[in-house]
N, C-alpha and C positions, 0 to 999 in steps of 0.2 A: 904576482907572480910572469915571467917574460918566460914562452915558450917559444922558441928557434922556430923558424921560419922552415918549413921542407928546400932547397934549394933546384929542387930538380923538376918534371914535367905537370903543373898542375893539371886539378880535372881529372874527371875519372877517365882509367885506361882500357880499354878493350881488348880483345885476343880480335886478327885480325889474322884467317886464313884459317878458323877453325874447323870448319868443315873438310878440307883438305887437307889437314894435319889425319883424320883419322880415317883417309883414302889414301893414306901412305904417301902425301907429297912432304920433300924435309923442310918447307919454309915454314917458318908458326910465329908471331910478333905479336907485339903489345903496340897497341900505339893513344896516343889522347889528342888533343883539338889541335894539337900544333905539328902530327907526326907520329912517323913510330917513334916509339921509345927506346926500345930495342926488340933487333930481327932474330932470328933462329935459321938459318942459312941450310944448315948441313947437325947432324946429329951425331953425337959421338961416344952413345951412348947408348946399352941396354937394354934405357927403357921402350916400354910397346907406346904405339900415339894416344890409348888411352892414358899412360902416363905422364906423357910429355903434356897432354893439353893440362892433366889436372895440376904440373908443374906451374904452366901456364896461365893457369885462374888463380892462381895462389899469387904469382908476380905483379899480375894484374892488381889483384885487390888489397896493394899496398897502402896507396894512396888513404884510403878509404878505411885501413887495418889502424893508420900514421892517427888520424882526423880520429879515431876513438879511444887509443891511449892519450892522444890528448887532451881528449874530455875528459878523462877520466881520471888525470891528472888533475886535472884544473879543478874541479871538482873537490877531489879530493884535499890538493892544495887550499881550496878559499873555504870548506868547512872545518878542518881541522883547526885552522886558527883563529879557529871564533866559538869553540864547542866549548857549552857550560854545562853543566851538571841537569840545568833547565831543558835545555833543546839538545840533545845529544843525540835524543831518538825520532825528534821532529825531521830533521833533515836527512837521515838516513833512509826514512821510508819514501818523503819522499823524489831524493834523489839517485836512490837506488833500482827506482823506478826506468830514470829515462837515463840509468849508466845501461840498465840490460836492454832495455829495447838497444842502443849504443850497437853493444857485443852484439846480441844476436845477428845483426845485421852486415856488421863487420865479418863476424864466422861462416853469415850464410853467401857473403860475395865471394869469399876465401873459399868454400868446397864448391860451389852451386854457379860461379861463376855469372 
């Protein structure tokens, strides 16, 4: 199964000016190894600085979330085509632990940054 490739900025995304947003600075951004992915220079919402930072953390975790979903999709695809009555439970035990780690890491990244 061919997975479509993400065409955006590759690599880990991080938040810049994180401490400044909590101090009321209106500039918040997300960057990759190549530079700014997105930058928010003016807020037009009623979100608190903490909510804005939580939103930015979720956006910054997008590559990791996408990677986890693609790995889950690939694992499910690869194994559902090869399941027989004999090996049905075998792949579930092995792969579920790997999937669990991916999912936990992606969720942690989205919630904690």
